[in-house]
N, C-alpha and C positions, 0 to 999 in steps of 0.2 A: 504494500500500500504506500501511497505517497503522501507527502505533506501538503499543506495548502499553498496559496500563492504568496509571493513576496510583495514588497512595495510596488514593484513594477508590473505586477500581474504575471510574472514568470512562474511556471510550475517548479516547485522545489522538491528535493529528495526528502525521504523520511529520515530524520535524525535518529530515531529509535531503531530503524532497520539497519542503518549504517553502523551505529554504535553496537548493535547486537552482533554484527559480524565480528567486531573486535573483541567483544566479550567471549564469543565462541573461541577465538584464537587464544585468549587468556586461559579459558577453561581447558582447552586441548593441550596447552603448553604449561599446565600448572606446575609441574616439576621444574621445567626450565626457568620459569619466571618466579619460582619460589613463593607461589600463592597457595592458599588453602581454599578448596571449593566444597561446599556442602549445601544442604537444603534445610530451611527452617521449618517450624511447626506447621505453617500454612502452605508449605511447598515452595516458598520463595527461594530463589537462587541467592546464595551468600558467597561472596568472594572476599576473603581476608587478604589484603595486599600489603600489610605492614603492621598489623597489631600483634597477633601471636605468630603469624607467618613472617618469614624474613623479608619477603618482597625484594625490592632493589630498584636500581635506576631504570632498567629495562621495563619493569612492571610499571614504574612511574610514567614512562613515555606513553605506554599504551593507555594508562589511566587518564592521562591528559587528553588523548585523542578520543576516548570514550566520553569525557566531559564535554568535548566540543561536538558531540553528535556525529563523529566521523567526517565532519566538514573542515577539519583542520589537519595540517601536517606538523609534526613535532620531531625535531632532530637535536642531536647533541654533537657539538664540534668545538675544535680549538678556536679561540678568539683572542686577539690582542687587546681587548677592551679593558682589562684590568690585570696588572702584572702578576699579582699573587693568586688570581683565580682565573685560570686560563680556559676553563671549559664552560661553554654557554649553551643554553637552550634557545632554539629558534622556533617560533610558532608562526604559522601563516594560514590564511584562509581567503578564498575568493568569494566567500559568503559570510563575512565576519559578523554581521548583525545577528544572523540566525545562529551561527556557531558559538559566538561569545555571549550574546545576551539572551537568546531564546533557549540556549542549552547550557553553556559552561558556567554562567553566573550562579553563585551560591545564594539563591534568593528564596528558597522554600524552607520555612521554619518547621521542623518536624520534632515534636516533643510528646512525651507521655510520662507523667510522674517524674522520675529522676533522669530520664533519657532526654537529651536535647542534641540536635545536630542540624546544620544547614544543608539542605539537599541541593545538589547541582546535577547537571547532566540532562540528557534528552527527555527523560520522563517528565520534566517540568513543562515541556512544550506540548505534551499531551494532556496533562492535568490543567494547565493554564489557570492556576488559582491565585497567582500573584498579581498585584496591581500593575506591575510592569507590562503584563500582557494586554492591558488596555491600549497600549501604544504599539504593540507588535502584532502585525496581522498573521504571522506564522502560527499554525497549529498543526499538530501531527495526529495521525490515526494509524497506529500500528498494533499488531497482535501481541507484542510484548514490549516492555519498557525497561529502562535502566536508570537508576539513581545512584549517584556517587556521594558518599558521606565522608567528611573529614573527621574521623573519630576512631576510637580504639575498640569498638564493639558493634555487633550487628543491632538492628532496630528491633524493638519488641513487637509482638504480634499486633498490637493496637496501631502502631505506626505503619506496619505492612498493610493492614486493612485499609487505613486512611489513604495510602498512596494508590493501592489497587482500585479503590472506589473512585478516586478523583480521576484516574487515568482510564477508567472503564475497562479494566481487564481483570482476570482472575489473579489472586495472589501468586499462583504458581507461574504466572507469566511476568513477574516482576523480578528484576535482578538488582541486588544491592552490592556495590563494590565499596569497600571502606579501608582507610589507612589513616593513622594519626599523623599529625604534622611532624612529630619527632622521628618518623620513619623515613627511610630513603625514598620510597615511592610517594609518600605523602608530601615530602618537601619538594620533589620534582613537580608534582601536579599543582602545587601552590605557585611556584615560580613560573610554571607554564601558563599562568593566568595573565602574563604581562600584556598580551594583546587585549584580552578581555577587560583589563583595568583601563586601558586606553579607550576602548569603546564605551565603557560605563562612564568615564569622565566626559567624553564627547556628548553623551546623552545628558549628563548633568549640566553641561554648558549649553544645552538646548540646540546643539548642532543637528540639522536634519539627518536622521538616521538613514533615510532613503538615499542620501547623497554619499554615503560611505560604501564604496564598491569593492575595495580590496584592502588587505592589511597584512603586515608582517612585523614581528617584534622579537626582541632577544633580551636575555638577562642571564647573569652568571648562575651556575648551579650552586646553591648554598649548601654548606656542610650541615648535616643534621645535628641536633643537640638533644640530649635526653630530657632537658627541662622544657616544658611546653611553652612558657613565655619566651625563652631564648630561641627556641625553634621557630616559633611564630614570628619573632622579631627578625630573624635572619631571612626567612622567606619573603617577608614584606620589604626588607631593606634591599634585597636583590633587585626588586622592581623600583622602589622609591629612589634609590641612589645609583642604580646602574642599568635600569631598564631603558631600552630604546625602542620606540614604536614609529613605524612609517605607515601612514594612512594615505590612500589614494581616493580622492573625493571629486565629486561633480560640483558644479556651482562656480561662484566667482572666486577670483584670486584673493579678493579682500576677505571673504569668509574663511578661506583656507589659511590665510596669514593669521587671522584672529584665533582660529582653532589652535594653530601651532604655538602661538604666544601664550595661550591660557592653559594648554594641556600639561606641561611639566609640573612635577611635584614641588619644585622650588617656589611655586606661587603660594604654597600653604604656610600659614602662620606657625605650624608645628614642624616645619622642615628644619633640619640641622642637628638632630640627635638620633642615635639608633632607635628603632621603633620600640624595642623592649623598654627603653627609658621613658619614652613618651607614654606608653601603655601604663607603666607603673605610676607616672606622675599624675595620671587621671584616675588612679586607683582602680584600674581594670575596667573602666567604663568606656566602651567603644564609642558610645554616642557623644561623648565629650571631645573626642578627637576630631580635628578639622577634616571633614570628608575629602577636601581637595588634596590631602596628603597622599591618598591612595591613587597614585598616578605614576607613569614612567618618568625617569629622570630626564630623558631627552625625547623630544618630539620632532618628527619630520612629516610634513604634510605636502603632498603634491596635488595641485589643482589640475586634473587631467585634461580639462577643456582648454586650458591656456598653456600648459606645459611648465608652469612656474612651481618651484619648490621652496618651502619656508621651513626654517629651523628655529628651535628654542630649547633652552635647558642644556644640561651637561652632566656627564658622569662624575660622581664624587668618590674617588678611590679611597680617600682618607676615611670617610664615613663608612664605606663598605668594609674596609679593613677593621675598623673599630667594632663593627657588628659581627663579622665572620670570625674574628679572633686570630 
């Protein structure tokens, strides 16, 4: 089955179908990717990619592509971007609004009693329960769906039932892939949000989403840390102080220049300290942190109709080193 139409009326692929194919690869290669595969009490598919299972960088790369609904490519290669941290993730998509906002964005609050996690991945585009989908025309209709959780345990039956009901599928047709931020796979998939962060910031700046036609972004692979706050800080700092995003947009050169100017994290009042310090300064209250901090360090925006390119921001190696240790 296919997804709905995009902003331009073009038929688009099913993000759950594409992601499901990657889930199948992960299941078939469970030993290779060091993940654990099981079925929950309602028949839901559970894939532990970094909690009790070892997981790893390769599992994290696949996890990131699952988050993007199969509409993104994720690779790891050497980069001269930072002297001490030479290996960087590169994420690209020729359908970045659907891949990043309709799928990858961690916008679905899933909780029951003591369990809480933010759900990301293509299942969001089928459930469409978030306010964000009032602005996104894309909706999916697939026979099975996938949700990715940044956490160290699988969801309880009540959350499984909630997801299945919202997506209009049986619980046995829901896959949950989970890994904590402290794990290798978990850290990879968070840093792999560097393009998504740029798309979300563009949306917050009220840039027309239908004018974003392609995107590519890169950020250094952050070393994991056993402490959750430090691990979270490092993955965020990889983007905030070293992330680079290049967006290709339609519309005027003036609009592209304005987007490039306002996109970088250096526009935030909270810029200038490792994220773990910022988080502690606000006593762990995410909502007190300036939202504009969650942005790539450097922005490049090309107005494809005029051929002009605009740049703003810069990588801050000192702050990256301070964060990564």
